[in-house]
C-alpha positions, 0 to 999 in steps of 0.5 A, a space after each residue: 716345153 718351155 724355153 727361157 732365152 737370153 739374147 745378146 744384144 738384148 731385144 728392144 721394143 718401142 712402148 707407146 705412152 699415150 697421145 702426144 707422148 714420145 715412145 720409150 725404149 724398153 729392154 727385154 733381156 729374158 724371153 720365155 717361150 711356152 709350147 708352140 711359141 717362137 721368137 722372130 727377129 723383125 726385118 721390116 715393119 710398116 705403119 698401118 692406119 690403125 697405128 696412126 689412129 691409136 697414136 693420135 688418140 682417135 681410138 681406144 687403147 691402154 698405154 703403155 703398149 707396143 704398136 705395129 702389126 704389119 711386119 716380116 721377120 726371121 725365126 731365131 728361136 722356136 719350140 718343138 710344138 711351133 708350126 706354120 699354118 699348114 702344120 709344117 714345123 717352124 724352123 729357125 731361119 724361116 722367113 715369116 709373116 704372122 697374123 694379127 690375132 691369137 686365138 684359143 681355137 676352143 671357145 664357142 666363137 672359135 668353134 663357129 669359125 670366128 677365131 678373130 673374135 675369140 673369147 680369149 682374143 689377143 692382138 699383136 700391136 694392140 695389147 697393153 704391155 705386160 710381163 711375159 709378153 712384152 714383145 707383142 708388137 711390130 715396132 720392136 727388134 723382135 716379136 714373141 709369137 704365141 701359140 694360136 697365131 697363124 704363121 706363113 713362110 714367105 719367099 726370100 725373093 720378095 722385098 720386105 716392104 712389099 711383104 710387111 703389109 700382107 699381114 694386115 691390108 692384104 689378108 683383110 682384102 683376102 677375107 673380104 673376097 672370101 666372104 663375098 665368094 661365100 655369098 655369090 660368084 663374081 666371075 664376069 660380074 661388075 664389082 665396085 670398090 670404094 676406097 683405093 687405099 692399100 686394102 682397096 687396091 688389094 681387093 681390086 687386084 684379087 677381084 680382077 684375078 678372080 674374073 671380076 670387072 672392077 670399077 674403083 671409086 676414090 676422090 683422090 686422083 693419084 689413088 684412082 691412077 693406082 686403081 687402074 694400075 691394079 686392074 680396075 677397068 674404070 676409076 671414078 671420082 664419086 663426088 663429081 662422076 656419077 656411077 650409073 652413067 659411067 656403067 652404062 657407057 661402058 656397057 656394064 650391068 649394075 654391080 653385083 658386089 660392092 666392097 666398101 674400104 674407105 669407112 666414109 659414111 656416104 660411101 657406105 650408104 652408096 655401096 648398098 644403094 648401088 647394088 643390083 638384084 641379089 647384090 652383096 655389100 661387103 663393108 670393110 673400112 668402118 673400123 673407127 667411130 662414125 655417124 650412123 648411115 641410113 638405109 632403105 629397108 624396102 630396097 634391101 628386101 625387094 632387091 634381095 640384098 645382103 650386107 656383111 661386115 668383115 673385121 680382121 681375118 682367118 688363117 686361110 685368109 693370111 695363107 691366100 694373101 701370101 700366095 697371092 703376093 708370091 704370084 703377083 708382087 713383081 707384076 703389080 706395083 705393090 712396091 709403090 705403096 710403101 714410101 719412106 723408111 726410118 729406123 726403129 729409133 726414129 719411130 715418133 718421127 716416122 709416125 708424124 710422117 705417116 700422119 701427114 696424109 701420104 698415100 703410102 705406108 711408112 716403113 720401119 727398119 732396124 737401126 744399124 748395128 
């Protein structure tokens, strides 16, 4: 089934033109939905760190493109074949979040369970603007959701600023937890999380909910305070507070699992060296170019260590993240992680605010009618 839609008012998107250049507003008067596609009106979006890196020219991207991949919205048009990730038909009026990737489900990588590396991969907020899929990022009034995208329905009660980051930060955290569970159980074990940004805090909260004893490492005092609020037993400054004495004083064993969510080379190295026998290091934060990190191969061999990387996530991770947020949004301070909110027309200003180094996400809401 194919549908060609004409909306009033016309859907708009903010097209990034390159580092240092202002976004340009583009109008998309005609949206063609293929089988399995849907159109979502965006309720709220947040600016991810990767959006900042792209806008600043710190990561490779081809302009023009519509940035943004953390958002929540409501379905305004759909095709008969469009379904939620659990197979339920997608219905106009559903409040939803969606995954960052579009995968074919049929290539060799998808068949290996690596859909996030699909041979025909497309990613929301990362693709060069092209005819037929102009509404492919979150910094727009609407998003054109393609068949092959994970979509989950979300509660009407959860505030939009809490929901928007679930499709990136929280789902990535869920992928990290799933990856560690596949290698070793964490219940009752010491787990160290390096980096208490939004991904790290979600990892802390999820790990605690699964019975882990969590120690957080972050050089910023406010982030350490947040780590404790999200369930960490101890939060240390990795520069001035050595880990081993703190573990000993707390009566904790050497870490069985470490999650590295900062991408700092020193933190990556220590997340491996700190592990006890049979330990697992899950690397999440190294998503932009950085210096190589030396490891001690003898220690890896003798301690039977495992080192694994996590990049993006699978449908099951988005589902797990959504479920976790539905159960914890009003008991954990996720609302504190999103700060100022600006209208879509002031996107350039919002990105500058986000670049200022604030420890909270900056929100984007629709312009007043």
